[in-house]
N, C-alpha and C positions, 0 to 999 in steps of 0.2 A: 567453168563460171555459171553461177546460178542467174535466173531472171533478176532477181533482186540486186546482184552485184551489178549486173550489166544496167540497170536502170539508175542506179546510184551514178555510174559513171556518165551515163548519157545525159544526166541532169546537171553534171558539173560541166559539160560543154567539152568542146575540142581543146587540146592542151599538150602539154609535155608527153603525156602517155596515152593519149586519147586521140583517134580521127575517125571521121564519119564518111561513108560512101552511101551514095543512093541505090545503087544497084551493083550486083555482081559483074556487070560490065566494065566496072573500074578495077579490075584485078590490078593492071600494072601499076597503077597509081599507088594501090593498096600496099604492092610488094615493095615499092620505093619506102612507103612509109614505115613498113616492117623491119627493113634494112635500118633505117634511121632510129628506130626504137631499140633494136638489139645492140647498135653502137653507143645508146645512150642509156636509159633507166629500163628499159623493157617498155612494153605497152601493147594495147589492143585498137584495131581496126574494128568497127561496126558496119558491116553491110545492112542497109535497109534503113537508114537514119539520115536524114537529111541536115545540111550545115547547121541548121538553128536548133538540133535536136528533136525534131519532129519525127517520129516513127513512121515511116513509111511500108515496111515490109518487103520481102523479097520471096521469090518464088523457087523451092527447092526441089529439085528432081532427083530421082533414085541415085543418080552416080555425081550429084552436084559438089558435094563436100569432099568427095574421094579426088575428083578432078582438080579442084582447088586447091587442096592438099599437096598433089602431086606437082601442079605448078609453082606452088610457093618453095617447096624443098628444091625444086631443080633451077629455080632462078635465083636464089641466094646462095653464095660461095663463102665459108664451106657450107655444105647441106645444112639447113636450119629446119628441124621439124617444129611446126606451130602445134598450139592446141586451138581446135576448131569446135566451137559449140553451136548447136542450132536453138535458138531460145525464143519461146513464145513472150510477146511483149504487146501488150494493148490491143490484143485479138489478132496480132499478125506476127510473122515469123522473121527475125533478125539472126543473123550470122556474125558471131563474133571469133576475132581469129588473134590470138594473144602469142607473144613471143617474150621469152626471158631477156634479161641483159645479158650480154656476151661476157664469159668470163674474162678476167685479167689477161691483158695483152693481145685478145683476139679481136679480130675486125670481120664483120660481115660485109660482102660487097654484093652489089647488083649493077654489074656496069662499072659503077664507081662506089667508093665508098661514101656513104651518108650518114648524117647523125642528126639528132632531133633539137630543135631551138624553139621552145615554145609551141606555136601551131606550125612551124615549118620545118620541112626535111631539107637540111643544106648539106652540101658538099662538104667534106672534110678536107682541109688544106694538107698537103704532104709533111708540112711539119707535126700537124696532129697524127698524122698517119704513123710517122717514123718514132713519135713519142709514145704511142701505144704499143709499138712493137718492141721498143725497147722495154717496156713495162713487162713483158714477159719473160725477161731474162731472170735466171733464178737468184734468189736472194740467199746469197753465200752464206752470210752470217746466220740466216733461219736454220740452214741447212746443217751448220757447223753446232749450232746451240740446241737444237731440237733435241729433247730427251729421247732417248732410244732405250729400249729393254729387251732383254733376250728372255723369252718364254719356253719352257720345256716341260714335258710331262716326266714326272718323277716315277708314278705308277699309280695303281688302282686298288681298291679293295671290292670283291665281287661278294655278295651275300643272296645267293639265288636272282631274285629280280632288281635288288637293289644294287647300285652301281656309284661307286665313290671315287673319283678321279682326284688326283693330286698334282697341282700345277706348281711349279717353280717359276718365279719372277725375279731377274736381277737387272738393277739398272745399269747400263754398259757405257753410255756416252752422253754429252750433251747437258743442259742445265738441269740441277734438282729441282724437283717439283714438290710441294706440300702436301698435297692430296691427289690421290689417284682412284679411280672407280672401275669396278670389274663385275664381270657375271659371265657365267656358263649360259649358252643360249642354243637353241637348236630345235626342231619339232618335239623331241623327246626330252627337252630339258626347259622347265619353267621357272626362271629366277629372276629377281629384281637387281637393279644395281646395288651394288654394295661400295663403301668406301673404306680405304685404307690410308690413313694419314700418319703425321710425327712417326713415332718409333714401331707401329705397325709396317711401314714401308720398309723396315730393315728386317721383317720377319719374312716377307716374300713367299710363304707357302700358303696356296689357296685351294681349299677343299668344299666340297660339298656332297651330301648324298641324295640319290635320287632313286626314284621309282620307275625303273623302264617298262612295267607292265602296263603301265598307263597309256591310253591311246594318243599317236602321235597328233600335234597341232601343225602350224605352217610356220615357215620361216624362210624368207625372201633370199637369204644368204648362205643358209646352212641346210646341206641335205638332210633328207629323211634318216638315214644312216650315217650321221655324223654327228661328233660334238664340237662346239665352237667355245672358244674362249675368249672374250672381249675385254680390252683394256681402253680407258678413254682417260684424258686429261685435260684441263682446259691451260691454254698457252698462247701468248701473244694474241689475245682477244677472239680466240675460236677454240671448239672441242676438236681434239685431234684423237683419232680412235685406230686401233689395230685390230684385226680379227684374224685368230690363228684357229685351225680346223684339223680334227682327226677323225679318221673313219672309225665306226662301231659295228660290231657284229657277232652275233649270236655265237656262242661256243658249246661245245657238249654233243651229246648223241643224238639230240631231239631239238626242234626248234619251239618248244613248249615254252610257256611263260617263265618255267622254273630255270631254264636254261641261264647259264651265265653270259657276260658279256665280255669281249675283248676288245682293246684299242689296235689300232695300226699305227704307223709312222704318220708325221703331221703331214698335211696336204700343203705342198709349197707352191707359190710363195704366200705368204699371209697377206691378206687385204687391208690395206690401209685408206683411209679417208678423212677429210676434214669438212665440218660440218657446214661452214659456209662457203664452199666450192660448189660445182656445178651439181645439182640434185641429179642422184642415180649414178654419179660417175666416179669409180673407184680407181685410187691411183696405186699400182703396183710397186 
């Protein structure tokens, strides 16, 4: 959170997603609020702000924020890791602690489950708890109808430093879709999303030539000596993605830039994720 974002929220006052605490001594009450935020729409607690929005500031020692993070993480069940920011506001220091909304069907407890209602942290009824838990049951129609694709490597062409993989994609089950997006990705592969639609979907053969003599970049899901092939499509209100990966290695008598490259067997299982699910959480 930036100081500008914090100031905007503070000026709006306490409400459905914001609560103020004058000092770091009010950690227990703050944790209760964070529990309520997680079970509602997410939100932030600001330490060093008076109820009327006046910035008082707090004193932050060497281990203050680490100790606060540990206390929050161990007070909420399941363990919830907050975002904690030390912010300069009006010449003083304010600590902002933010939690996201719990994902579908999940509940966060601190002694008892609470949720947010306006400026109040209210205890959830057991009927509401039961409803939330039932919401976690899988949607079998979605599992049945979700488009599924078989992805496999047909081969590759090697021309010294150039590398041209050939990937075959086949729709195997679930609903048909009008448009499919695809790309090769990884530290050694730099390629934008492309689209296949209509008759192109029936072709199901995807290839591109890459120069592997170029210096590698960064990719948070594909390793340095791997090639990724990612498919995504928009279905039932969200983007659905699947990432397939293969190891790649230099072949030949030397490790010079002129050596050819080889692909190994696919790294299983592939990674699947939905854009609107929890950030950073991948579902295998």
